[in-house]
C-alpha positions as CSV (number, residue, x, y, z in Angstrom):
1,M,-54.4,-6.4,-7.1
2,T,-55.2,-4.7,-10.3
3,A,-54.0,-5.8,-13.7
4,K,-51.9,-2.6,-14.0
5,K,-50.0,-3.5,-10.7
6,K,-49.5,-7.0,-11.9
7,A,-48.0,-5.9,-15.1
8,A,-45.7,-3.4,-13.3
9,L,-44.5,-6.3,-10.9
10,T,-44.0,-8.6,-13.8
11,K,-41.8,-6.0,-15.6
12,Q,-39.7,-5.5,-12.5
13,D,-39.3,-9.2,-12.0
14,K,-38.1,-9.6,-15.6
15,Q,-35.6,-6.8,-15.2
16,A,-34.3,-8.3,-12.1
17,E,-34.0,-11.7,-13.7
18,S,-32.2,-10.1,-16.6
19,K,-29.7,-8.4,-14.4
20,R,-29.0,-11.7,-12.6
21,Y,-28.4,-13.4,-16.0
22,A,-26.2,-10.6,-17.0
23,K,-24.0,-11.0,-14.0
24,A,-23.9,-14.7,-14.3
25,S,-22.7,-14.5,-17.8
26,I,-19.6,-12.5,-16.8
27,S,-18.9,-14.4,-13.5
28,A,-15.7,-16.3,-13.5
29,S,-17.0,-18.9,-11.1
30,T,-20.3,-19.4,-12.9
31,M,-19.1,-19.8,-16.4
32,S,-16.2,-22.0,-15.3
33,A,-18.6,-24.2,-13.3
34,V,-20.9,-24.6,-16.3
35,L,-18.0,-25.6,-18.5
36,S,-16.7,-28.1,-15.9
37,A,-20.1,-29.6,-15.5
38,D,-20.4,-30.3,-19.2
39,F,-17.1,-32.1,-19.3
40,T,-17.5,-34.1,-16.0
41,K,-21.1,-35.1,-16.3
42,N,-20.3,-38.5,-17.6
43,M,-17.7,-39.0,-14.7
44,L,-19.6,-37.1,-12.0
45,P,-23.4,-37.0,-12.9
46,D,-24.7,-36.2,-9.5
47,V,-22.8,-32.9,-9.1
48,D,-25.1,-30.0,-8.4
49,L,-24.3,-26.9,-10.5
50,A,-25.0,-24.5,-7.7
51,E,-22.7,-26.3,-5.3
52,L,-20.0,-26.4,-8.0
53,I,-20.3,-22.7,-8.5
54,N,-20.1,-22.0,-4.7
55,A,-17.0,-24.2,-4.4
56,L,-15.3,-22.6,-7.2
57,S,-16.2,-19.1,-5.9
58,D,-14.6,-19.9,-2.5
59,K,-11.4,-21.2,-4.4
60,I,-11.1,-17.9,-6.3
61,T,-11.5,-15.9,-3.1
62,T,-8.8,-18.0,-1.3
63,I,-6.2,-17.3,-4.2
64,Q,-7.2,-13.6,-4.3
65,D,-6.5,-13.4,-0.6
66,G,-2.9,-14.6,-1.3
67,D,-3.1,-18.3,-0.6
68,M,-1.6,-19.9,-3.8
69,K,-1.8,-23.5,-2.6
70,P,-4.9,-24.3,-4.7
71,M,-3.1,-23.0,-7.8
72,E,0.0,-25.1,-7.0
73,A,-2.2,-28.1,-6.5
74,M,-4.0,-27.6,-9.8
75,L,-0.6,-27.3,-11.7
76,I,0.8,-30.4,-9.9
77,G,-2.4,-32.3,-11.0
78,Q,-2.2,-31.1,-14.5
79,A,1.6,-31.9,-15.0
80,Q,0.9,-35.4,-13.7
81,A,-2.1,-35.9,-15.9
82,L,-0.1,-34.8,-19.0
83,Q,2.7,-37.1,-18.1
84,T,0.2,-40.0,-17.9
85,M,-1.1,-39.1,-21.3
86,F,2.4,-39.0,-22.6
87,V,3.0,-42.5,-21.5
88,A,-0.3,-43.8,-22.7
89,L,0.0,-42.3,-26.1
90,G,3.7,-43.4,-26.4
91,R,2.7,-47.0,-25.7
92,M,-0.1,-46.8,-28.4
93,A,2.5,-45.5,-30.9
94,A,4.8,-48.4,-30.0
95,C,2.2,-50.9,-31.1
96,K,1.6,-49.4,-34.5
97,T,3.2,-50.9,-37.6
98,N,1.8,-48.3,-39.9
99,L,4.3,-45.4,-40.2
100,Q,1.5,-42.7,-40.5
101,Q,-0.3,-44.0,-37.4
102,Y,2.9,-44.3,-35.5
103,T,3.9,-40.6,-36.4
104,A,0.4,-39.4,-35.4
105,F,0.5,-41.0,-32.0
106,M,4.0,-40.0,-31.4
107,N,3.3,-36.4,-32.3
108,V,0.4,-36.2,-29.9
109,A,2.4,-38.0,-27.1
110,L,5.3,-35.6,-27.5
111,K,2.9,-32.7,-27.4
112,A,1.6,-34.0,-24.0
113,Q,5.2,-34.3,-22.7
114,S,5.9,-30.7,-23.8
115,Q,2.8,-29.4,-22.1
116,S,3.8,-31.3,-18.9
117,R,7.1,-29.7,-18.9
118,A,5.7,-26.2,-19.5
119,T,3.2,-26.8,-16.6
120,I,6.1,-27.7,-14.3
121,Q,8.0,-24.6,-15.4
122,A,4.8,-22.5,-14.6
123,L,4.6,-24.1,-11.1
124,T,8.3,-23.3,-10.5
125,E,7.9,-19.8,-11.4
126,L,4.8,-19.5,-9.2
127,K,6.5,-20.9,-6.2
128,Y,9.9,-19.3,-6.7
129,P,9.3,-16.1,-8.6
130,K,12.3,-14.4,-10.4
131,Q,13.6,-11.1,-8.9
132,A,15.4,-8.4,-10.7
133,T,19.1,-8.2,-10.0
134,F,20.9,-4.8,-9.5
135,V,24.6,-4.1,-9.3
136,K,25.9,-1.4,-6.9
137,Q,28.8,0.6,-8.4
138,A,31.2,3.3,-7.0
139,N,31.9,6.2,-9.1
140,I,35.1,8.2,-8.2
141,A,34.7,11.8,-9.4
142,N,37.4,14.5,-9.5
143,G,38.2,16.0,-6.2
144,H,38.3,12.7,-4.3
145,Q,34.5,12.6,-4.1
146,Q,33.0,9.2,-4.1
147,I,29.4,8.6,-5.4
148,N,27.7,5.3,-4.7
149,N,25.0,4.4,-7.2
150,A,22.7,1.3,-7.1
151,T,22.1,0.8,-10.9
152,S,21.1,-2.1,-13.0
153,T,23.5,-4.0,-15.1
154,H,22.8,-2.3,-18.4
155,A,22.9,1.6,-18.0
156,P,21.1,3.7,-20.5
157,A,23.2,5.4,-23.2
158,H,22.0,8.9,-22.1
159,A,23.2,8.2,-18.6
160,R,26.7,7.4,-19.8
161,A,26.7,10.6,-21.8
162,I,25.8,12.7,-18.7
163,E,28.4,11.1,-16.6
164,N,31.1,12.0,-19.2
165,Q,30.1,15.6,-19.5
166,P,31.6,16.8,-16.2
167,N,35.0,15.1,-16.9
168,E,35.2,16.7,-20.3
169,L,34.3,20.1,-18.8
170,L,37.1,19.7,-16.1
171,S,39.6,18.7,-18.7
172,E,38.9,21.8,-20.8
173,M,39.1,24.1,-17.8
174,N,42.4,22.5,-16.7
175,H,43.8,23.0,-20.3
176,A,42.7,26.6,-20.3
177,T,44.3,27.3,-16.9
178,L,47.7,25.7,-17.7
179,D,48.2,27.1,-21.1
180,T,50.1,30.3,-20.4
181,S,52.0,30.6,-23.8
182,G,49.7,33.3,-25.1
183,T,50.3,37.0,-24.5
184,A,47.8,38.5,-22.1
185,T,46.2,41.9,-22.9
186,T,47.0,44.6,-20.4
187,S,44.3,47.0,-19.0
188,G,44.5,50.6,-19.3
189,T,45.9,51.2,-15.7
190,D,48.8,48.9,-16.3
191,K,50.3,50.5,-19.5
192,A,53.4,51.8,-17.7
193,M,54.2,48.3,-16.4
194,A,53.6,46.9,-19.7
195,A,56.2,49.3,-21.4
196,V,58.8,48.3,-18.7
197,A,58.2,44.6,-19.3
198,T,58.8,45.2,-23.0
199,Q,62.1,46.9,-22.5
200,H,63.5,44.3,-20.0
201,R,62.2,41.2,-21.7
202,R,64.7,38.6,-22.1
203,T,65.7,37.9,-25.7
204,H,65.9,34.4,-26.9
205,D,69.0,33.3,-28.8
């Protein structure tokens, strides 16, 4: 193999290696496994990084497929661990006679308790997600026509304005139809009838 071919192969290998590192740097399973390994190496020194990456990748795939049991288990474990921290830190605070030390330990203990409560709330929302509530209302329009609408509890302002427009229009039409006090203008073909009506019109006392 010539030196030119070796140089070409070396360049291709470097490009392939660079692509692998680039993909690994944005891989959720890889980066999370690296961070987990740094924090657990004192407790679990024999954990293989590649095996940890594969296990985490399988867990991610399981959750993406719709099985949320791993997430529920993680939140339960976190809530319990935070509760244990709360108790331990609270006991440490109880042993302190210095007010500053007592306050510092109690603040951290209460933060752990608050995080435990927030984790339990997140677990509850994950297991029992909230659903939007809709109210079905019946609108009775003029002319004995019933319209059933499924609307939310808070109707937009422009929707109420649109609903009021037909009623206002009908009111104006009814008023115009019933108001006969005015004098109607006769057409050119009814001039004779208009004259007779004027002569025989009843006078008011």
